[in-house]
C-alpha positions in Angstrom: 61.5 146.3 132.6 63.7 143.7 133.7 62.8 140.0 134.4 64.4 138.3 137.6 66.7 135.5 136.8 67.1 132.2 138.7 69.6 131.5 141.4 70.7 128.5 143.4 72.5 128.0 146.8 75.3 125.5 146.8 74.8 124.5 150.3 71.1 123.9 149.8 70.1 126.0 152.8 66.3 127.2 152.3 65.9 130.8 151.6 63.0 132.7 149.9 64.2 132.2 146.3 67.7 130.8 146.7 69.0 132.2 143.6 72.8 131.9 142.7 73.1 134.0 139.6 71.2 137.2 139.1 70.2 139.2 136.2 72.0 142.3 136.1 70.3 145.4 134.9 72.2 148.2 133.8 70.4 151.5 133.1 70.5 152.7 129.5 72.4 155.9 130.4 76.0 157.2 130.3 79.2 155.1 131.5 79.6 154.7 135.4 75.9 154.8 136.1 74.7 152.8 139.1 74.1 149.0 138.6 71.3 147.0 140.3 71.8 143.3 140.9 69.0 141.3 142.2 70.2 138.7 144.8 68.6 136.3 147.3 68.7 137.3 150.9 71.7 134.9 151.5 74.8 134.6 149.5 77.4 131.8 150.0 81.1 132.4 150.0 82.9 132.3 146.7 79.5 132.4 144.7 79.0 134.3 141.4 76.7 137.4 142.1 76.5 139.0 138.7 78.5 140.8 135.9 79.3 144.7 135.4 80.2 146.1 132.3 83.6 147.7 133.2 84.7 148.6 129.6 81.5 150.7 129.3 82.5 152.8 132.1 86.2 152.9 132.0 87.9 150.8 129.2 91.6 151.8 130.0 91.3 150.9 133.7 94.1 148.4 134.9 93.4 148.4 138.7 90.0 147.2 140.0 89.0 147.4 143.6 85.8 146.6 145.5 84.9 149.1 148.5 83.2 146.1 150.2 85.6 143.3 151.4 82.7 140.9 151.1 83.0 141.2 147.3 85.7 140.5 144.8 85.7 142.0 141.2 87.5 140.3 138.4 88.8 141.8 135.0 85.8 140.7 133.1 83.4 142.3 135.5 82.4 139.2 137.4 81.4 139.7 140.9 81.9 137.1 143.5 81.4 136.9 147.2 84.4 136.4 149.4 82.4 135.5 152.7 78.8 134.4 153.2 76.6 137.5 153.0 73.1 137.9 154.7 71.0 140.8 153.4 69.0 142.2 156.4 67.6 144.9 154.4 66.4 144.8 150.9 68.9 146.9 149.4 72.9 146.9 150.0 75.4 149.1 148.3 79.1 149.1 147.4 81.4 150.7 145.0 83.7 149.5 142.3 86.9 151.6 142.0 88.5 151.8 138.4 92.0 153.3 138.2 94.4 154.0 135.2 97.9 154.1 136.4 99.2 155.8 133.3 96.6 158.5 133.1 96.1 158.7 137.0 92.3 158.7 136.1 89.9 157.2 138.4 86.2 156.2 138.2 83.7 154.6 140.4 80.5 152.5 139.8 77.8 152.2 142.3 76.3 148.6 142.8 73.0 148.0 144.5 72.0 144.5 145.6 68.3 144.1 146.0 66.3 141.2 147.3 64.5 139.4 144.5 61.3 138.9 146.7 60.1 142.5 146.1 60.1 142.1 142.3 58.2 138.8 142.4 55.7 140.4 144.6 55.1 143.2 142.3 54.7 140.9 139.3 52.3 138.8 141.1 50.2 141.6 142.4 46.7 141.4 140.8 45.3 144.6 142.4 47.9 146.9 140.9 46.7 148.5 137.7 48.5 147.8 134.5 50.4 150.9 133.3 52.7 150.7 130.3 54.2 153.4 128.4 55.1 151.1 125.6 54.2 147.7 124.2 55.1 144.7 126.1 54.8 142.3 123.0 58.7 142.4 122.0 61.6 139.9 122.6 62.8 140.2 126.2 65.8 138.5 127.2 65.8 136.0 129.8 68.2 133.7 131.5 68.4 130.7 133.9 71.4 129.6 135.9 72.4 126.1 135.1 72.0 123.2 137.6 69.6 125.6 139.6 68.2 123.9 142.7 64.9 125.6 142.5 62.3 125.7 144.0 60.5 124.4 140.9 58.4 125.4 139.0 60.8 128.4 138.9 59.4 131.8 137.5 61.4 133.2 134.9 59.5 136.2 133.6 56.1 137.3 132.4 54.9 137.7 128.8 52.3 140.3 127.9 50.5 141.7 125.0 49.0 145.3 124.9 46.0 143.7 123.0 44.9 142.2 126.3 43.3 145.6 127.1 40.8 145.2 124.4 40.8 141.3 124.1 40.9 138.1 126.3 44.2 137.0 125.6 45.5 133.3 125.9 49.2 132.8 126.0 51.1 129.6 124.8 54.6 128.9 123.9 56.4 126.1 121.7 60.0 125.1 120.7 62.8 123.2 122.3 62.1 122.7 126.0 58.3 122.6 125.3 57.2 120.3 122.8 60.8 119.6 121.4 63.4 117.7 123.5 64.0 118.3 126.3 60.1 118.3 126.5 58.0 120.0 129.3 61.1 121.9 130.6 59.1 125.3 130.3 55.6 126.2 130.4 53.5 129.4 130.5 50.4 130.3 132.4 47.5 130.8 129.9 45.8 133.7 131.6 48.8 135.5 133.0 51.7 134.9 130.5 54.0 133.8 133.5 56.9 131.6 132.2 58.3 129.0 134.5 61.1 126.4 134.5 60.3 122.8 135.8 63.8 121.7 136.4 67.6 122.1 136.3 69.5 122.7 133.1 73.0 121.7 132.2 74.5 124.5 130.1 77.2 122.1 128.5 74.2 120.3 127.0 71.8 123.3 126.1 73.4 126.7 125.9 70.2 128.4 125.3 66.6 127.9 124.2 64.7 129.8 121.6 60.8 129.5 122.4 58.1 131.0 120.3 55.3 132.8 122.4 51.8 133.3 120.9 49.1 135.5 122.0 45.4 134.4 120.7 41.9 135.2 121.7 39.5 132.4 122.7 37.9 132.3 119.4 41.4 131.7 117.8 42.2 135.2 116.6 45.8 136.1 116.7 46.3 140.0 117.3 50.0 139.7 117.8 52.8 138.1 115.6 54.6 135.0 117.3 57.2 136.3 119.8 60.6 134.8 119.5 61.8 134.5 123.2 65.7 133.6 124.0 66.4 132.1 127.2 70.0 131.9 127.9 71.4 129.4 130.4 74.0 131.0 132.6 77.2 129.1 133.1 78.1 127.8 136.4 81.7 126.7 137.2 80.7 123.1 137.4 83.4 121.5 135.2 87.0 120.7 136.3 89.8 121.3 133.7 91.0 118.1 132.4 94.6 117.6 131.0 94.7 115.9 127.6 96.9 113.2 129.0 97.3 111.8 132.5 101.0 111.6 132.1 103.1 113.6 129.8 106.5 112.4 128.8 109.3 114.9 127.5 113.0 114.7 126.7 115.7 117.4 126.8 119.2 117.2 126.1 121.8 117.5 129.1 123.8 120.6 129.5 121.2 122.5 127.4 120.9 126.5 127.7 118.6 128.2 130.1 115.2 128.7 128.5 115.5 125.5 126.3 111.9 124.2 125.5 111.0 120.8 127.3 107.4 120.3 126.3 103.9 121.8 126.6 101.0 120.5 128.3 97.4 121.2 127.6 94.1 121.2 129.3 90.4 121.6 128.3 87.5 122.9 130.3 83.7 122.2 129.2 82.4 125.5 130.9 81.5 128.6 128.9 84.5 129.8 126.7 86.0 133.3 127.3 84.9 133.5 131.0 86.6 133.1 134.3 85.2 129.6 134.4 87.6 128.6 131.5 90.5 130.9 132.2 93.1 128.3 133.0 96.4 128.8 134.9 99.1 126.1 134.7 101.7 125.6 137.6 104.3 123.1 138.8 103.3 121.6 142.1 106.3 119.5 142.8 109.5 118.3 141.4 111.3 115.0 142.0 114.1 115.1 142.8 113.2 118.5 144.4 116.7 120.1 144.3 117.8 122.0 142.4 114.8 123.5 140.8 115.5 123.0 137.0 112.1 123.8 135.3 109.2 126.4 135.0 105.9 126.6 133.4 104.3 129.3 131.7 101.1 129.9 133.5 98.8 130.6 130.5 100.3 128.3 127.8 101.6 125.4 129.9 105.0 125.5 128.1 107.7 123.9 130.3 111.2 125.3 129.9 114.6 124.9 131.8 115.5 127.1 134.5 119.1 126.1 134.7 121.9 124.7 132.6 123.0 122.2 135.1 121.2 119.2 133.7 123.6 116.4 133.8 122.3 112.9 132.6 125.2 111.2 134.2 124.0 112.4 137.6 120.1 112.4 137.2 118.7 110.9 134.1 115.0 111.6 134.8 112.8 114.1 136.6 109.2 113.8 137.5 106.9 116.9 138.0 103.5 117.0 139.4 101.5 119.7 137.4 98.3 121.5 138.1 95.7 123.3 136.3 93.1 125.6 137.7 90.3 127.6 136.3 89.0 130.9 137.5 92.6 132.1 136.4 94.2 130.3 139.3 91.9 131.8 142.0 91.7 129.9 145.2 88.1 128.8 144.8 88.7 127.7 141.2 88.4 124.1 140.2 91.8 122.3 139.6 93.2 118.9 138.4 96.7 117.5 138.6 98.8 115.5 136.2 102.3 113.9 136.0 105.0 114.9 133.7 108.1 112.8 133.3 111.3 114.5 131.7 114.0 112.4 130.6 117.4 113.8 130.2 118.9 113.0 126.8 122.6 112.0 126.5 125.2 114.1 124.7 128.8 113.4 124.2 129.9 115.2 127.1 132.3 112.6 128.5 135.5 111.4 126.9 136.5 107.8 127.0 139.6 107.3 129.2 142.0 104.5 129.5 142.2 102.8 132.8 145.9 102.8 132.9 148.4 104.8 131.0 150.6 102.0 130.1 150.2 98.4 129.0 152.7 95.5 128.0 152.3 92.5 125.7 154.4 90.1 123.9 154.3 88.2 120.5 156.5 85.4 119.1 158.2 86.4 115.8 156.8 85.4 112.4 153.4 85.2 113.8 150.5 87.1 112.0 146.6 87.4 112.7 146.9 87.0 116.5 145.4 89.0 119.2 147.8 90.3 121.9 146.1 92.6 124.2 142.7 94.1 125.1 142.5 97.6 126.4 139.5 98.6 128.4 138.2 102.3 128.6 135.7 104.2 130.9 132.9 106.2 129.4 130.1 107.7 131.6 127.8 108.4 128.6 124.9 106.2 127.8 126.1 102.9 126.8 125.3 101.5 123.4 125.2 104.8 121.9 127.6 106.7 119.5 128.4 108.9 122.6 129.7 105.7 124.3 131.2 103.6 121.5 135.1 104.1 121.3 137.4 104.3 118.2 141.0 103.4 118.8 143.9 104.7 117.0 147.4 103.7 116.8 149.4 107.0 117.0 152.8 106.0 117.0 155.2 102.9 116.6 153.2 101.3 113.5 155.0 102.6 110.7 155.7 99.2 109.3 152.0 98.4 109.5 152.5 95.3 111.9 149.7 96.2 114.1 145.9 97.2 114.0 143.5 97.9 116.9 139.6 97.6 116.6 136.8 97.8 118.8 135.0 95.1 120.5 131.2 96.1 120.0 130.0 94.4 123.1 132.6 95.4 125.5 133.9 98.4 123.9 137.4 97.4 124.6 140.2 98.1 122.1 141.6 94.8 120.6 145.2 95.0 119.7 146.5 92.6 116.9 149.5 91.7 114.8 148.5 91.6 111.1 152.2 91.3 109.7 154.9 89.2 111.1 157.7 90.6 113.2 161.3 89.5 113.1 163.1 89.2 116.3 166.6 89.6 114.4 165.4 93.1 113.4 163.5 94.3 116.3 163.1 92.8 119.8 160.7 95.4 121.2 158.1 97.8 119.8 156.5 100.7 121.7 153.1 101.8 120.5 151.3 104.9 121.3 147.3 104.5 121.2 144.6 106.8 121.5 140.8 106.6 121.9 137.9 108.9 121.0 134.0 108.5 120.5 132.1 107.9 117.4 129.9 111.2 118.1 131.9 114.5 118.4 132.8 115.8 121.7 130.3 118.6 122.6 132.2 120.5 125.2 135.0 123.0 124.1 138.4 121.1 124.6 141.8 121.4 123.5 143.2 118.9 121.1 145.4 117.3 124.0 142.5 116.9 126.2 139.9 115.7 123.6 141.6 112.2 123.2 142.9 109.9 125.9 146.3 108.4 125.2 148.0 105.0 126.4 151.6 103.5 125.8 151.8 99.8 124.8 155.1 97.9 124.7 155.2 94.9 122.7 158.0 92.4 123.4 158.9 90.2 120.4 160.1 86.7 121.3 162.7 84.7 119.4 161.7 81.6 117.4 163.9 78.9 116.0 163.3 79.7 112.2 164.1 77.8 109.2 166.3 79.2 106.2 165.2 82.4 104.8 165.2 82.7 100.9 166.3 86.5 100.6 166.0 87.9 98.1 163.4 85.3 96.9 164.4 86.0 93.3 168.2 85.7 92.6 169.8 85.9 89.1 173.0 84.4 87.3 174.4 85.6 83.9 175.6 82.8 81.6 176.4 82.8 77.7 173.9 80.8 75.8 176.8 78.9 73.8 178.7 77.9 77.0 179.5 74.1 76.7 177.9 71.4 78.6 179.3 70.8 82.2 179.8 74.5 82.8 179.3 75.3 86.4 178.2 78.6 87.9 177.0 80.1 91.2 173.3 79.2 92.0 170.9 80.0 94.7 171.8 81.0 98.3 169.6 80.9 101.3 170.5 81.9 104.8 170.0 81.0 108.3 168.4 84.0 110.2 169.9 83.2 113.5 173.4 83.1 112.3 173.3 84.9 109.0 175.2 81.9 107.1 174.3 79.2 104.7 176.1 76.3 106.2 173.9 73.4 107.0 171.4 74.4 104.2 170.5 72.0 101.6 168.9 72.6 98.2 166.5 70.8 95.8 165.4 71.8 92.3 161.5 72.0 92.1 161.0 73.0 88.6 163.3 73.1 85.5 161.1 73.5 82.1 163.7 72.4 79.7 166.0 70.4 82.0 169.0 72.5 81.1 170.7 72.5 84.4 171.4 70.5 87.5 171.4 71.8 91.3 174.1 70.9 93.8 172.4 70.0 96.9 174.8 71.2 99.4 176.1 74.3 97.7 173.0 75.4 95.5 175.4 75.9 92.3 174.3 74.8 88.9 175.8 72.8 86.2 174.9 73.1 82.4 173.3 69.8 81.5 172.1 70.6 78.0 172.9 73.4 75.4 171.3 76.5 76.4 169.1 78.5 73.7 168.2 82.0 74.2 165.8 81.9 71.4 163.8 79.0 72.7 160.2 79.4 72.9 160.0 78.8 76.7 162.6 81.7 77.2 160.9 85.2 78.3 163.0 88.3 77.7 166.1 86.1 77.7 165.6 84.7 81.2 165.3 81.1 82.2 163.7 80.6 85.5 164.0 77.6 87.9 162.6 77.2 91.2 164.7 76.1 94.2 163.8 74.7 97.6 166.2 75.3 100.5 165.7 73.3 103.7 167.7 72.7 107.0 168.1 69.6 108.9 164.7 70.0 110.6 163.0 70.0 107.2 162.1 73.8 107.6 162.2 75.2 104.3 161.8 78.2 102.1 161.3 78.6 98.3 163.1 80.8 95.8 163.6 81.6 92.1 166.9 81.5 90.2 166.7 83.4 87.2 169.5 82.5 84.5 170.0 85.5 82.3 171.2 84.0 78.8 173.6 86.3 77.3 173.1 86.4 73.4 175.5 85.3 70.9 175.0 85.6 67.3 174.0 82.1 66.4 170.9 83.0 64.4 170.7 84.4 60.8 168.2 86.7 59.8 165.2 85.1 57.6 162.3 86.4 55.7 159.2 86.3 57.7 156.7 85.8 54.9 158.1 83.4 52.3 155.2 84.1 49.8 154.1 87.5 48.3 151.5 88.5 45.9 151.8 91.3 43.3 148.6 92.4 41.5 150.0 93.6 38.4 147.4 96.2 37.4 147.7 98.1 40.9 151.0 97.0 42.2 154.4 97.3 40.9 156.4 95.8 43.9 156.2 93.9 47.2 157.8 94.6 50.5 160.0 92.0 52.0 160.6 92.1 55.9 163.3 90.2 57.5 163.8 89.2 61.3 166.5 88.0 63.5 166.0 86.2 66.8 169.2 87.4 68.1 169.5 90.6 70.1 169.7 94.0 68.3 173.6 94.0 68.7 173.7 91.0 66.5 170.9 91.8 64.1 170.2 94.7 61.9 170.9 96.4 59.6 170.2 93.5 56.9 171.7 93.3 53.5 169.4 91.6 50.9 170.8 90.1 47.9 169.0 88.3 44.7 171.2 85.3 44.2 169.4 83.5 41.1 171.4 81.7 38.4 168.4 82.3 36.2 169.2 85.2 33.8 165.5 85.6 33.2 164.8 86.2 36.9 167.7 88.6 37.2 166.3 90.4 34.0 162.8 90.8 35.5 163.2 91.3 39.2 165.2 93.8 41.2 165.8 94.4 45.0 166.2 97.8 46.7 166.6 98.6 50.4 163.8 100.4 52.3 165.3 100.5 55.8 167.4 98.2 58.2 165.2 95.2 58.3 163.0 95.5 54.9 163.6 95.5 51.1 161.4 96.2 48.0 161.2 93.7 45.2 159.8 95.2 41.9 159.3 93.8 38.5 160.5 95.4 35.1 160.1 94.5 31.3 156.5 93.6 31.8 156.9 90.0 32.9 153.9 87.6 32.2 151.6 86.5 35.0 152.6 83.5 37.0 154.6 82.2 40.0 158.2 83.0 40.3 160.6 81.5 42.9 163.8 83.1 43.6 166.6 82.8 46.2 167.4 85.7 48.5 170.1 85.9 50.9 169.7 88.0 54.0 173.0 88.9 56.0 173.0 90.6 59.4 175.5 93.2 60.6 178.0 90.8 61.7 178.0 88.9 58.4 175.9 86.0 59.4 173.4 85.1 56.6 170.8 82.8 55.4 169.5 81.8 52.2 165.6 82.3 51.7 163.4 81.1 49.1 160.8 83.7 48.1 157.9 82.8 46.2 156.2 85.6 44.0 152.6 85.3 42.7 152.2 87.7 39.9 148.4 88.1 39.3 145.7 89.9 37.2 143.8 91.0 40.3 142.7 94.0 42.3 143.3 92.7 45.8 145.6 89.8 47.0 142.8 88.0 48.3 141.5 87.5 44.7 144.8 85.9 43.6 145.1 82.0 43.7 147.1 79.3 41.9 144.2 78.5 39.4 143.9 82.1 38.2 147.5 82.2 37.7 147.8 79.1 35.5 144.6 80.0 33.5 146.1 83.5 32.7 149.4 82.2 32.1 148.3 79.6 29.7 149.7 76.6 31.7 148.3 73.2 31.0 145.9 71.8 33.4 146.4 68.2 34.7 143.3 66.5 35.5 143.2 63.9 38.2 141.8 60.2 37.9 138.4 61.1 39.5 138.0 64.0 37.1 138.7 61.8 34.1 136.2 59.2 35.3 133.3 61.8 36.1 133.9 63.1 32.5 133.5 59.7 30.9 130.5 58.8 32.9 128.8 62.1 31.8 129.5 61.2 28.1 128.0 57.7 28.6 124.7 59.1 30.1 124.6 61.4 27.3 124.8 58.7 24.6 122.2 56.6 26.5 119.7 59.7 26.4 120.3 60.3 22.7 119.8 56.6 21.9 116.6 56.6 23.9 115.2 59.6 21.8 116.0 58.0 18.6 114.4 54.8 19.4 111.2 56.6 20.5 111.1 58.8 17.2 111.5 55.7 15.0 108.7 53.9 16.7 106.4 56.9 16.6 107.0 57.1 12.8 106.0 53.6 12.2 102.7 54.0 14.2 101.7 57.0 12.0 102.1 55.1 8.9 99.6 52.4 10.1 96.7 55.0 10.2 94.3 55.6 7.3 95.2 58.2 4.8 92.5 60.5 5.9 92.7 59.9 9.4 94.2 63.4 10.1 91.0 64.9 8.8 88.9 62.6 10.9 90.9 63.5 14.1 90.2 67.1 13.9 86.7 67.9 15.4 84.9 70.8 16.7 84.5 70.7 20.3 83.4 73.0 23.0 83.1 76.1 20.8 81.8 79.2 22.4 82.7 81.9 19.8 83.5 82.2 16.1 86.7 80.2 15.4 87.4 76.5 15.6 88.7 74.4 18.4 90.7 71.1 17.5 91.2 68.1 19.5 93.9 65.5 18.6 94.4 62.1 20.0 97.4 59.7 19.1 95.0 56.7 19.7 93.3 55.1 16.7 89.6 56.1 16.9 86.7 57.1 14.6 84.5 60.1 14.7 80.6 59.9 14.3 78.3 62.7 13.6 76.6 64.3 16.5 72.9 64.5 16.2 72.7 61.9 13.2 70.0 59.4 12.7 69.4 56.6 15.2 71.3 54.1 13.0 74.6 54.6 11.5 77.4 52.6 9.7 79.4 51.8 12.9 76.3 50.9 15.2 73.6 52.4 17.2 74.1 55.7 18.4 71.8 57.9 20.7 69.9 60.9 19.2 71.6 64.3 19.1 71.1 66.9 21.7 69.1 69.8 20.3 68.1 71.9 23.3 70.1 74.9 22.2 72.9 74.4 24.5 76.5 73.4 23.7 77.8 69.8 23.2 81.1 68.4 23.8 82.5 65.4 22.0 84.8 63.5 24.1 87.0 60.7 22.4 88.5 58.0 24.8 90.7 55.1 24.2 89.0 51.7 24.7 85.7 50.1 24.6 83.2 53.2 24.1 83.3 56.9 23.1 81.2 59.5 25.1 79.4 62.5 23.9 79.1 65.2 26.6 76.7 68.1 26.3 78.1 70.7 28.3 75.3 73.2 27.7 72.4 71.0 28.8 74.1 68.5 31.0 73.8 65.7 28.5 76.3 62.8 28.1 76.1 60.4 25.2 78.3 57.4 24.4 79.4 56.4 20.9 80.4 52.7 20.6 83.3 52.1 18.4 83.1 50.4 15.1 82.3 46.8 16.1 83.7 47.1 19.4 87.2 47.4 17.7 86.8 44.2 15.9 86.2 45.8 12.4 88.9 47.4 10.1 89.5 51.1 10.4 88.9 51.5 6.7 85.2 50.4 7.2 84.7 53.0 9.8 85.8 56.3 8.4 84.2 59.2 6.7 85.8 61.7 4.4 86.3 65.2 5.5 83.8 66.6 3.1 81.1 64.4 4.7 82.0 65.4 8.0 82.1 69.0 7.1 78.7 68.9 5.3 77.1 67.1 8.2 78.4 69.5 11.1 78.5 73.0 9.6 74.5 73.4 9.5 74.1 72.1 12.9 77.0 74.0 14.5 75.7 77.2 12.8 72.2 76.6 14.3 73.8 76.0 17.8 75.8 79.2 17.6 72.7 81.1 16.4 70.6 79.9 19.4 73.3 80.4 22.0 73.4 83.4 24.5 70.4 85.4 22.9 68.2 87.7 24.9 64.5 88.1 24.9 64.7 90.0 21.6 66.6 87.1 20.0 69.9 89.3 20.0 73.2 88.2 20.8 75.2 89.6 23.5 77.9 92.2 22.3 80.7 90.1 23.5 79.6 86.7 22.5 80.4 86.6 18.6 83.6 88.3 17.7 85.1 88.2 14.3 88.8 87.5 13.9 91.2 90.1 12.9 91.9 90.3 9.2 95.4 89.2 8.4 95.7 90.3 4.8 96.3 88.5 1.6 99.3 86.6 0.2 100.4 84.9 3.4 102.4 81.8 2.6 101.2 80.0 5.6 97.5 80.7 5.0 94.9 80.4 7.9 96.0 79.1 11.3 93.0 76.9 11.2 94.2 75.0 8.1 92.5 71.8 9.0 89.0 73.1 9.7 87.5 75.0 6.7 89.5 73.4 3.7 87.4 71.7 1.1 90.3 69.4 0.0 92.9 67.2 1.5 95.9 68.6 -0.3 97.8 71.8 -0.3 99.6 71.4 3.2 103.2 71.2 1.7 104.1 74.5 3.1 104.2 73.0 6.4 107.6 71.5 5.5 109.3 74.9 5.4 108.2 75.9 8.9 110.7 76.2 11.8 111.5 73.0 13.9 109.2 74.1 16.8 106.2 73.8 14.3 106.9 70.3 13.0 104.8 68.6 15.6 102.0 70.6 14.2 102.9 69.6 10.7 102.8 65.9 11.7 99.2 66.4 13.0 98.0 68.2 9.8 99.5 66.3 7.1 100.2 62.6 6.1 103.8 61.6 6.0 
């Protein structure tokens, strides 16, 4: 069962159904079976009729023909009308002929055209009984032509369910085009299942629609599963192909080969791909200028290539093409679009620069440099401003002396000929140059060496100039012996007139004479010795004395030259020892090397003879000279001389007998290196007496005086201290030793040189020396601080108490009235200190800490010194005489512990 497809007439002429594209029904049978196309009664010219599957019939066919001239068959099986066709009968038949040229095989396909009305009437017939051999509730392909002209609503097909034989079935659809955008484009009749389209569809917007069809009973029962119905929009050739650019611009080099690629154009078509509607064909419509035809375009790819190798930018530098693209593979009824293509011809160096003339002339004045004398223009047809146009000039001949150079003017491309080195008219009056020109870019065409460069001749005339004198050569020399007498004359400096080659009329002036040794004759340039010449002077370099001379003519034109006076040496200098002081480290050295020099030339110099000429026999006995080479001798000692400085005369004689007496000082040291040897070490080692200067003697005397002052001060202080000690009471030493700030077994002594008395800590409120505060008995430690002056202070360090002991009578009573004996002090303090120690640092169980009370180490018996604490636990005041036998550093302790 086939459902009819929609059709449209482009002209809009009314007909019964006016369908453009028809559904093609191919019977499911073997290949080359007949094909039925349902068409309207009128077909316009160049309209799509339908499509036949040619590959199914004859795949290898390469020739396709239609038996009816009103119809045309394309490669993809599309059938188009060539003329307007009116179907007077309900059927029309024609054949499609398929032929394979290789196998010579031929097949035919019968095509039947049937008017669509008959099918619609059969579908709408209500009287015809329903006979179905198989179920209708299945996906049935359906199509609609895009941009259909109707009439609308346009019947597409009928959907039916076999369950309608048993039930009352209502049909409905949903999906895109129904209840999804574009809404209400399709609808179905509830009772019949006829599917309609309500308006035209654009395939470029919607390629197809997938609808869901439903079959339900009035009470909502669904005897069938939902049916997926595909409606395909058949493409119409309604879109023109469009170029991607309105104007294409390409560049191709001139003189390129045939087939060289110029560029490729591209176009797009929105119609259905892989159909005749999008099969594009490119072509060149027009070329400007039209002759000769130089370009071709590939019809399928749009590639533009050259058709000729005669592209010449110097003739035509740009071409314009009008190009066309057409769908339907270029068929006359295909849609087409045009565009413009501009092809620029790129320049290559196919034209050599050429001189306008073959010979040129120029002139230049002699002695002139860095001037422009000629501009040489050239012609070049290549593109200006490029490397193919810019010229390079070269001087091929005639510039062997480097007097000329030629450069390129970047703006005009001319060759600029310049003189860079002065010319001399007297040497050459005319110079002939051969110049050549090429381009910066290499020449592209084949050419011989002769034709690849353009050559021209330039004749340069040198004009004469009234010149001044010439100092040639600029440096001249004269030889004079260094001992010639003053007033001796010699040939001096000579300058020449370049016009005449003579030196007449030229005057001379001395510009520089470092030592003022010579005078210069103004007219002849000769020199006269003014002072004695000395070849060995410091200003002489390599025996040559230079003076600078100015030569000038009557017009004050001048030149400058140098006169070198070569001083010939005479033997006027004797050899001498270069280093007059030498050092010999006696433990490591046994000799020293003596080197002599002679300022004269070698012919008046070495070999030298060294002689020790001393009248001192001791010097001759100790020292000996031996020759090492022509300029050196070795001085060595013998007989184990003592350290010291030795001065000895040594005579050095050159090869011609001229000699000098040299005084050589030799330092003989007890050293390792020469740097360790100096005069003081030599004198100290040698036992020489040292003489002190005035300032040294004054410094020593001042130091002795200061030492006596210090000793005198110490003696006075010691005497005064002894007197103060005798004024103290006899038992003051015992009263000055008290127990203070004791934290562990042992005794701590405090001594003060001031006169003070001690009072018992914790005694009754009234004592001999006055009222005292009650003692501290809180279990903490107490400190007794003795201060000089109006009062004494008791400080309890453990409990934070501070007590003050007033001195005896405010210092107004005698010391003897305020003293206690040592026994009384000991009897009073020992029980209380023992109690304090017992109460200190106890824990809850009344036990002392392990590190609080520590016994002293036992020192043994029989010690003459006794206990260190000799002033603390002794019961009597005597027995301290052993302190007199201690070392001096213990005398201070003895002064504290005993009465002197």
